[in-house]
Steps between C-alpha positions, in 0.01 A plus 500: 500500500652834391484793740655835414491642854577193707664533841638255751330496839704372794289256700425626851357316804126455458501537121260285299425508128148616580624796708763595243245483219293759686802720578619506139153509339548173317376142543628174642491329156719781361752460783509124438557557128790737573656264753475143361603232745450718808405313819183691585476333841852597601589851385859538615562822693764705322452333162384692194157486342451643151201736493337696220298771679153580369516223239289184489481203268207560263193293589464177307133460587268698272327791674178639354536843335386797704124517502456136404366283781612136518233255396343253739741206528393142452423367847654156452809629321576763763430259786728234353776755441498646851468155658805389301704807596417484872567126498840571344555761770478240776662214303814697416510646851507142625780415257704792635422391857635151427807643326583736788425242770730244338755745353441359152697624199179582312412787735590781258318341206196423714499852643516655153196297393311601813568868427325465166174445687439863610545612140253237379239597760547875452473452124137402546434828680681707236227404255221631722655772715806624309872451534552731799262293712659180372849625586393568858358149536815356341727682745298404805472133402874495428566648844268236650715226345829665595398531864377142502829361373698704751270376777553136397876556506489671841292216645729239347807670645333548841505880506182570700539879527535536124214255443273701729585823316439340160168360616386850596612631161311217328175607662564868423542397137167314519333820619651686202379232259147519641508878459638478145235256378223697672623823339452364147174313559252580779362146467822391669411581859807604696412305815406186306826513308701564812345196671570279199859617472559458873365145474733438206799612710390296801458180299826555312681550830359169627628334184847655541535418870397137452727457199801639684424282803482188285130448578426401143149365549394825671691698236301335221175547691579871538577533130166341410337780699720760328397368159129503585520852640687623189219372279247678718698823461513449123122463489459816707722696261310363200167599654620856558597549135174348373296727725681805360479422129201269456221685678 
């Protein structure tokens, strides 16, 4: 990706791609494109990050021209798509959990695939609510995944203070996600979303803790609950779009 005015940001304590995207008026996908191979879950303090301020990768999802409202989507098609994407969200999160827990060599490749998921989900929203709204969802979902991976690592390495801090940040991110979805579609009720996202974090934490403890039967049982809850969330998101564009 060519950038005429690129700079190099020196990573500071507390930096995340989501925060830096806001600071430099760009997006997480743009930062990833400028820094291929970067370990998004372990930004090294003092290392350089290439940034192109105020520049974003052009959207790849078609956005209706100004004044043209999106048409009512096919119920089954939209439902199947969002169910697939939210299923992939929890499946690839589980793959990263297993990779981190067992220090597997596929961790980077698995992580890169997981980070495609926010772009896939936000791409659906670009069609109906525009690229700015989609970018916000993309950044928040990416942050959700980044925090989760750091939390798994902290729990694996028995760093309780860090794990407690990351858990708080995870729930703050859930609040932001609930606010972001509510802001683009009033059919997404903030409190309902917040409860669903909190449940998602609680169930995922149960999965992580049991996996790390070697309680594999309980780990699998927890993941079954995670999967079911993800499908319920997908159906909720589908319903909100249909209510907006099919009334």
